[in-house]
N, C-alpha and C positions, 0 to 999 in steps of 0.2 A: 437397639438403635436402628438396625436395618428394617425391623418390623415397623417401627414408628415411621420411618421414611416411607415405606411401602403403603402404610395406611393413609398418610397425608399427601401422597404424591400428586393428587389431583387438585389440591388446594392452591388457588392463585397466590395468596400471600406466602404460603409455604414455599412454592416454587421460586418466587422472587427472592425470598430470604436465603434459600439454599443457593441460588445463583449468585447472590451477593457474597456469600461465604466462599464459594469457589473462586469468584472473580478477584477478591482482595488477596488471595493467596499468592498470585503472581506467577504461578507455574503454567506453562502452555497447556498441558493436558487438563489442568483444572479450569483454565479459561474455556476450553472446548466443552467441558461439563457445564460451566455456567451458561454458555450459549444454548445448550440443549435445554436447560431448565427455563431460561427466559423464553425460548420458543414454545416450550410446553405451556408456560403461563399465558402466553399470547394466544395459543390455541384454546386454552381453557376459558379465557375471558377477552376476546378480541376487542371489546368495547373499552377496555381499561388500558390506558396508554403507558403505564409505568414500565411495563416490560420493554417497550420501545426505547424509553430513556436509558434503561439499563443496558440494552443491547448496544446503543450508541456509545455509552461509556466504555463498555467492554471492547469495542473495536477501536476506540480512541486510545486505549491503554495497551492493547495487545495485538500482535500480528497472528491472526488465526490462519489455519491451513487453507481456508477458502478464499483468502485474500493475500496472494503471494508477495505483494509489494505495498509500500506505505501509501502510495497515491491511491490505490484501490481501497486500502483499509480506511483511509480518512474519508474517502467518498462514501463508503458504506456507513461509517459513523454519521456523517452529515445527513445521509438519507434517513437514517433512523431518527435523528434529532428533529429533522423537518417534519417527518410523519408524526412524531410525538406532539409537536407544537400544533400541527393541523388538527389532530384528533382532540386535543384539549380545547381547541377553538376559543370561545369567549372566556372560558375559565382560566386561560393562561394569563398570568400576570407578568408585569415587567420584571419582577424579581424571580421568576421561575428559572430554575437552573438550566433548563433546556436552552434558553437563549445564550447563556455563557458557553455552554458546551458546543452549541452550533457555531458560535463565533470562533472558538478554538479550532474546531474541525475545519472550518473554512480557511483559517490562517495556516494550519498545518498542510492542508490540501494545496493551497496556493504555493507554499514553499516547495512541496514535492513536484508540482507542475513546473515551477521555475527551474528546479534542479534537472528535471528530465529534459526540458527545452534547451538548457545550457549544454547538457551532455550531448544532445543530438546536434546542436550547432557546432560544438567543438569537434565531434566526430566528422561532420561534413567538412569543416575547415581543414582538419588533418588530412582527409582523403584528397581534397583539392590541392593541398600543399604537396602531398606525395606524388600526385599526378604531374604537377608542375615541375617538380624536381626530376622526375623520370623523363619528361619531355626535354628539359634542359640538358640532362646527361646524354640523351640520345643525340641531340643537336651537336653537342661538343664532340661526341664520338664521330659523327658524320663529317664535321669540319676538320678534324685532325688529318694532317697530310699522311698519305699512305706511303710508307717507306718500304723499299724492296728489302727482302731478307738478305742478309750478308751472303755473298757468293761463296760457294763451297767448292771452289775450283781445286782440282788436285794439282799438286806441284809437279813440275816437269822432272823427268828422271835425268 
């Protein structure tokens, strides 16, 4: 098996199919192997766009080490889908799966952007609230009347 893989390792179709086999497995280390195979296929035949579509699908389905968060992952997937569609040019039809995948990537990306923006807004509001509470506490402390400590007079003998 290993010898067969070594003999066919530079074949575009073989690399795409091997990448697909790794991708559907669902394990992160196999997703990384799939990425390597798709990139090798792209290097083998840069004029053929199928590797781009598969790379987009890979990023849409998996969080790979080079994209530490979902926003970056979905952006990377979208970039691959858009490049795929551009490379196909006039040959791309309305039913091409690249359109549906690109739409999904845009939707997921927008959801992640919205989540990040909401988290940033909430953090800012919490910080403003914390500062306001600290200022109110300081003002109350300053307005509190100062009382003298109880006298510690010694009793007369």
